[in-house]
C-alpha positions in Angstrom: 0.0 0.0 0.0 1.5 3.3 -1.0 2.2 6.2 1.4 0.7 9.6 0.7 3.2 12.4 0.6 1.1 14.5 3.0 0.9 11.6 5.5 4.7 11.2 5.4 5.2 14.9 5.9 2.9 15.0 8.9 4.5 11.9 10.5 8.0 13.5 10.2 6.8 16.8 11.7 5.0 15.0 14.6 7.4 12.2 15.4 10.6 14.0 14.9 9.6 17.5 16.0 10.8 18.8 12.7 11.1 22.5 12.0 11.4 22.0 8.3 10.5 19.1 6.1 10.9 18.6 2.3 9.3 15.4 0.9 9.8 14.6 -2.8 7.9 11.7 -4.2 10.4 10.2 -6.7 8.1 7.5 -7.8 5.9 9.8 -10.0 3.2 10.0 -7.5 2.7 6.3 -6.7 4.0 6.7 -3.1 6.7 4.1 -3.2 9.9 6.2 -3.3 10.8 9.3 -1.4 13.7 11.7 -0.9 13.3 13.7 2.3 15.1 16.6 4.1 14.5 16.8 7.8 15.5 19.7 10.1 15.1 19.0 13.8 16.6 19.9 17.1 16.5 16.2 18.0 19.6 15.8 15.7 21.8 18.1 17.8 24.9 16.3 19.1 24.2 13.2 17.1 26.4 11.8 14.3 24.8 11.0 11.0 24.3 7.3 11.7 22.4 8.0 14.9 20.2 10.6 13.2 19.3 8.1 10.4 18.5 5.4 13.0 16.3 7.9 14.9 14.4 8.6 11.7 14.1 5.0 10.7 12.8 4.0 14.2 10.3 6.9 14.3 9.0 6.1 10.8 9.3 2.3 10.8 5.6 1.8 9.9 5.8 4.2 6.9 9.2 2.9 5.7 8.0 -0.7 5.9 5.7 -0.1 3.0 8.0 2.2 0.9 10.3 0.8 -1.7 13.0 3.5 -1.4 13.6 6.1 1.2 16.5 8.6 1.1 17.1 11.1 3.9 19.1 14.1 4.6 19.1 15.2 8.3 20.2 18.6 9.6 20.1 20.5 12.9 18.5 24.0 12.5 22.0 25.6 12.7 23.4 23.3 9.9 20.4 24.0 7.7 20.6 27.7 8.2 24.3 27.6 7.2 23.8 25.6 4.0 24.6 27.5 0.8 21.5 29.0 -0.6 20.5 28.2 -4.2 19.9 31.2 -6.3 
């Protein structure tokens, strides 16, 4: 069963206390492949592997029915310091 983009966005915001979320359905709308960017204070002080484990644990129900899930995780400070695209 596919996952709706809106459902995934809401789950990320709620379960990970995300300040910013970008969800891109890379499966042409069928809800089976997503690229996500997550910005949360919960990532502060955690290395990349721990951040990804935190996301995977929080979204285990959603990820279980998705074919592909790619994530980029940032603290608010890291996200604010990313180079801005013109």
